[in-house]
C-alpha positions in Angstrom: 100.7 149.0 -15.4 102.8 146.7 -17.4 105.8 145.2 -15.9 108.6 147.5 -18.0 106.9 150.5 -16.6 107.4 149.1 -13.0 110.8 147.8 -13.6 111.9 151.0 -15.4 109.7 153.3 -12.5 111.7 151.0 -9.9 115.5 151.5 -11.2 114.4 155.4 -11.8 114.1 155.4 -7.8 117.0 153.6 -7.2 119.0 155.8 -9.5 117.6 159.1 -7.3 118.5 157.0 -3.9 122.0 156.4 -4.9 122.4 159.8 -6.2 120.9 161.7 -3.9 124.1 160.4 -1.6 122.5 161.0 1.7 125.0 162.4 4.4 126.4 159.4 6.5 125.3 159.4 10.5 129.4 159.8 11.6 129.9 162.8 9.6 130.5 165.6 12.2 131.7 168.3 8.9 132.3 169.2 5.4 134.3 172.0 4.7 135.5 173.5 1.1 139.0 174.8 2.5 141.4 177.3 0.7 145.1 178.2 1.3 145.6 181.2 3.6 148.6 183.3 2.0 152.0 181.7 0.8 153.5 179.0 1.7 157.4 177.9 1.7 159.1 174.3 1.1 162.1 175.1 3.9 165.0 172.7 2.9 165.9 170.5 6.1 169.4 169.6 4.2 170.0 166.4 5.3 169.2 164.5 1.6 167.3 165.7 -1.4 163.3 166.4 -1.5 163.1 166.3 2.7 161.0 169.7 3.3 159.3 171.2 6.1 155.8 173.0 4.9 153.9 175.6 7.3 150.8 176.2 5.9 147.7 178.1 7.0 144.3 177.5 5.1 140.4 178.8 6.0 137.5 176.3 5.5 133.7 177.1 5.2 130.9 174.1 6.4 129.0 172.9 3.9 127.5 169.8 5.3 127.4 168.5 8.6 127.0 169.5 12.2 129.2 172.5 11.8 127.5 173.6 8.3 127.9 177.6 7.5 131.0 177.2 10.4 134.1 178.8 9.2 137.4 176.9 10.3 141.0 178.8 10.4 143.7 176.2 10.8 147.1 175.7 10.2 150.0 172.9 10.3 153.0 171.9 9.8 154.4 169.1 7.3 157.3 166.9 6.8 157.7 165.9 3.4 160.1 163.3 2.4 159.7 163.0 -1.8 156.3 162.8 -2.4 154.9 161.4 1.1 154.8 163.3 3.6 154.2 163.6 8.0 152.2 165.8 9.5 153.6 167.1 12.7 151.5 170.0 14.1 148.3 171.1 13.5 144.8 171.9 14.3 142.7 175.3 14.5 139.5 176.6 15.5 135.8 176.5 14.3 133.8 179.0 14.3 129.9 179.0 14.3 127.2 181.4 16.2 126.5 180.3 19.2 129.5 177.7 19.7 133.1 177.0 19.2 135.3 174.2 18.4 139.0 173.4 19.2 140.8 170.7 17.5 144.5 169.8 18.2 146.2 167.0 15.3 147.0 163.8 16.7 148.5 161.9 14.0 148.5 162.4 10.1 150.0 161.5 6.4 150.0 163.3 2.9 151.0 162.6 -0.5 151.2 164.4 -3.6 148.3 164.1 -6.1 149.6 163.7 -9.8 147.6 163.6 -12.8 149.1 163.6 -16.7 152.0 164.4 -15.0 151.7 167.6 -13.1 150.7 167.8 -9.1 147.7 168.7 -8.8 147.0 168.9 -4.8 147.1 167.2 -1.8 145.5 164.1 -0.2 145.7 163.7 3.7 144.0 161.7 6.7 144.6 161.2 10.0 142.9 162.2 13.9 142.7 164.9 15.7 141.5 165.6 18.8 138.7 168.2 20.2 140.1 170.0 22.6 137.6 172.0 23.7 133.7 172.9 22.4 130.9 175.0 23.7 127.3 175.9 22.9 125.1 173.2 21.1 128.9 171.2 20.3 130.1 170.8 24.3 129.4 166.9 24.2 131.6 166.9 21.5 134.9 168.8 24.1 137.4 165.3 24.5 136.6 163.4 21.8 138.7 162.1 18.7 137.7 162.6 15.1 139.1 161.6 12.0 140.0 163.8 9.0 140.4 163.4 5.3 141.5 166.1 2.5 141.0 165.3 -1.3 142.2 167.9 -3.6 140.4 170.6 -5.9 143.2 172.4 -7.1 147.2 173.0 -5.8 145.7 175.9 -3.7 141.7 174.3 -2.7 140.7 171.0 -1.1 137.7 169.5 0.8 138.1 168.6 4.1 136.0 165.8 5.8 135.7 165.2 9.8 133.9 162.1 11.1 133.5 160.8 14.7 136.4 158.6 15.4 
């Protein structure tokens, strides 16, 4: 093999490794989520664009320890213009042989715009695992970080990682 072939082979190998993006060691779950039902903005009334939004959502685990799990959750979010504070949140992760219950500790969110139109919401924060059973019992009492990224106005990806 000549030097040029070896260089191309090494480059192709590195490209494949980078493209495969192995799961991070600290990832607990990655979910694909959709809002469930309708949500409404309730004006708080003290100033413009200050609203409270309550929302339910359902997710399916696509990667990590909870791959295949169904996560049903809800939250209440105080919006002040395009930025928000998640004031309440949590849900139940259901997987054969185990359950986890998460409860929000803290969280923030902001509206994502593209070409002048809202495309969804990004959020991040921390949650506590208040209950865990089956093979996940060791996670009970631990805290996790979460991040959401929008797919569309009613769909988003959610990732939980070890805190």
